[in-house]
LOROKOL-483373 format. One record per residue (C-alpha): residue in one letter; z, x, y; residue number from 1; chain. Coordinates in steps of 0.02 Angstrom, whole numbers, plus 50000, padded with zeros to 5 digits. Example, Ala and Ser with C-alpha at 12.3 -4.5 7.8 and 13.67 -1.06 7.14 Angstrom:
@resn:a, c3:50390, c1:50615, c2:49775, resi:1, chain:A
@resn:s, c3:50357, c1:50684, c2:49947, resi:2, chain:A
END
This chain:
@resn:x, c3:50000, c1:50000, c2:50000, resi:1, chain:A
@resn:x, c3:49947, c1:50074, c2:50166, resi:2, chain:A
@resn:x, c3:49974, c1:50009, c2:50342, resi:3, chain:A
@resn:x, c3:49948, c1:50071, c2:50518, resi:4, chain:A
@resn:x, c3:50086, c1:50073, c2:50647, resi:5, chain:A
@resn:x, c3:50099, c1:50149, c2:50820, resi:6, chain:A
@resn:x, c3:50222, c1:50276, c2:50889, resi:7, chain:A
@resn:x, c3:50313, c1:50188, c2:51032, resi:8, chain:A
@resn:x, c3:50424, c1:50244, c2:51174, resi:9, chain:A
@resn:x, c3:50562, c1:50362, c2:51114, resi:10, chain:A
@resn:x, c3:50453, c1:50400, c2:50962, resi:11, chain:A
@resn:x, c3:50502, c1:50239, c2:50873, resi:12, chain:A
@resn:x, c3:50390, c1:50160, c2:50743, resi:13, chain:A
@resn:x, c3:50391, c1:49986, c2:50668, resi:14, chain:A
@resn:x, c3:50387, c1:49965, c2:50480, resi:15, chain:A
@resn:x, c3:50261, c1:49828, c2:50440, resi:16, chain:A
@resn:x, c3:50341, c1:49664, c2:50384, resi:17, chain:A
@resn:x, c3:50256, c1:49664, c2:50213, resi:18, chain:A
@resn:x, c3:50336, c1:49832, c2:50174, resi:19, chain:A
@resn:x, c3:50506, c1:49782, c2:50247, resi:20, chain:A
@resn:x, c3:50506, c1:49628, c2:50134, resi:21, chain:A
@resn:x, c3:50453, c1:49725, c2:49980, resi:22, chain:A
@resn:x, c3:50591, c1:49855, c2:50011, resi:23, chain:A
@resn:x, c3:50716, c1:49719, c2:50060, resi:24, chain:A
@resn:x, c3:50760, c1:49814, c2:50219, resi:25, chain:A
@resn:x, c3:50886, c1:49738, c2:50338, resi:26, chain:A
@resn:x, c3:50933, c1:49781, c2:50516, resi:27, chain:A
@resn:x, c3:51056, c1:49926, c2:50510, resi:28, chain:A
@resn:x, c3:50995, c1:49998, c2:50344, resi:29, chain:A
@resn:x, c3:50983, c1:50187, c2:50333, resi:30, chain:A
@resn:x, c3:50811, c1:50268, c2:50317, resi:31, chain:A
@resn:x, c3:50778, c1:50447, c2:50261, resi:32, chain:A
@resn:x, c3:50632, c1:50541, c2:50337, resi:33, chain:A
@resn:x, c3:50569, c1:50694, c2:50246, resi:34, chain:A
@resn:x, c3:50432, c1:50812, c2:50304, resi:35, chain:A
@resn:x, c3:50305, c1:50839, c2:50164, resi:36, chain:A
@resn:x, c3:50146, c1:50942, c2:50162, resi:37, chain:A
@resn:x, c3:50041, c1:50784, c2:50174, resi:38, chain:A
@resn:x, c3:50148, c1:50698, c2:50307, resi:39, chain:A
@resn:x, c3:50311, c1:50603, c2:50322, resi:40, chain:A
@resn:x, c3:50398, c1:50520, c2:50176, resi:41, chain:A
@resn:x, c3:50505, c1:50375, c2:50237, resi:42, chain:A
@resn:x, c3:50624, c1:50297, c2:50111, resi:43, chain:A
@resn:x, c3:50775, c1:50181, c2:50114, resi:44, chain:A
@resn:x, c3:50944, c1:50262, c2:50085, resi:45, chain:A
@resn:x, c3:51110, c1:50190, c2:50029, resi:46, chain:A
@resn:x, c3:51272, c1:50244, c2:50109, resi:47, chain:A
@resn:x, c3:51406, c1:50280, c2:49980, resi:48, chain:A
@resn:x, c3:51589, c1:50307, c2:50021, resi:49, chain:A
@resn:x, c3:51633, c1:50488, c2:49981, resi:50, chain:A
@resn:x, c3:51778, c1:50429, c2:49873, resi:51, chain:A
@resn:x, c3:51653, c1:50339, c2:49761, resi:52, chain:A
@resn:x, c3:51509, c1:50463, c2:49765, resi:53, chain:A
@resn:x, c3:51556, c1:50535, c2:49594, resi:54, chain:A
@resn:x, c3:51521, c1:50366, c2:49513, resi:55, chain:A
@resn:x, c3:51342, c1:50365, c2:49578, resi:56, chain:A
@resn:x, c3:51302, c1:50544, c2:49527, resi:57, chain:A
@resn:x, c3:51154, c1:50554, c2:49407, resi:58, chain:A
@resn:x, c3:51257, c1:50630, c2:49265, resi:59, chain:A
@resn:x, c3:51393, c1:50498, c2:49278, resi:60, chain:A
@resn:x, c3:51265, c1:50357, c2:49280, resi:61, chain:A
@resn:x, c3:51179, c1:50427, c2:49125, resi:62, chain:A
@resn:x, c3:51345, c1:50423, c2:49033, resi:63, chain:A
@resn:x, c3:51378, c1:50246, c2:49097, resi:64, chain:A
@resn:x, c3:51213, c1:50191, c2:49017, resi:65, chain:A
@resn:x, c3:51270, c1:50264, c2:48850, resi:66, chain:A
@resn:x, c3:51435, c1:50169, c2:48861, resi:67, chain:A
@resn:x, c3:51344, c1:50007, c2:48902, resi:68, chain:A
@resn:x, c3:51233, c1:50033, c2:48749, resi:69, chain:A
@resn:x, c3:51386, c1:50062, c2:48639, resi:70, chain:A
@resn:x, c3:51465, c1:49903, c2:48704, resi:71, chain:A
@resn:x, c3:51306, c1:49802, c2:48675, resi:72, chain:A
@resn:x, c3:51291, c1:49866, c2:48497, resi:73, chain:A
@resn:x, c3:51476, c1:49837, c2:48458, resi:74, chain:A
@resn:x, c3:51516, c1:50022, c2:48435, resi:75, chain:A
@resn:x, c3:51692, c1:50002, c2:48505, resi:76, chain:A
@resn:x, c3:51871, c1:49996, c2:48442, resi:77, chain:A
@resn:x, c3:52021, c1:49911, c2:48517, resi:78, chain:A
@resn:x, c3:52203, c1:49958, c2:48505, resi:79, chain:A
@resn:x, c3:52358, c1:49851, c2:48523, resi:80, chain:A
@resn:x, c3:52449, c1:49981, c2:48629, resi:81, chain:A
@resn:x, c3:52442, c1:50160, c2:48691, resi:82, chain:A
@resn:x, c3:52535, c1:50229, c2:48542, resi:83, chain:A
@resn:x, c3:52411, c1:50151, c2:48420, resi:84, chain:A
@resn:x, c3:52267, c1:50217, c2:48525, resi:85, chain:A
@resn:x, c3:52335, c1:50395, c2:48522, resi:86, chain:A
@resn:x, c3:52370, c1:50384, c2:48335, resi:87, chain:A
@resn:x, c3:52190, c1:50330, c2:48302, resi:88, chain:A
@resn:x, c3:52124, c1:50474, c2:48408, resi:89, chain:A
@resn:x, c3:52224, c1:50598, c2:48306, resi:90, chain:A
@resn:x, c3:52157, c1:50531, c2:48139, resi:91, chain:A
END
């Protein structure tokens, strides 16, 4: 999808409405601008609280997917209490 837009006063540009809708952009969203050999790459960004950034790291998310798969396939055990849980770990 290609569109033409014009550089306005203060070097502002308008993202065409078809693209805003497709990307589900809202007023106040963050946008990253990266200089590439062929031009500018403009992409939506998500702000993540630093205290929660670990959860959204690629490695953590890959492990989360594995856990979700285990849950879906019933590869889980439950324990009645902490002592039972520890005992089962040691077996």
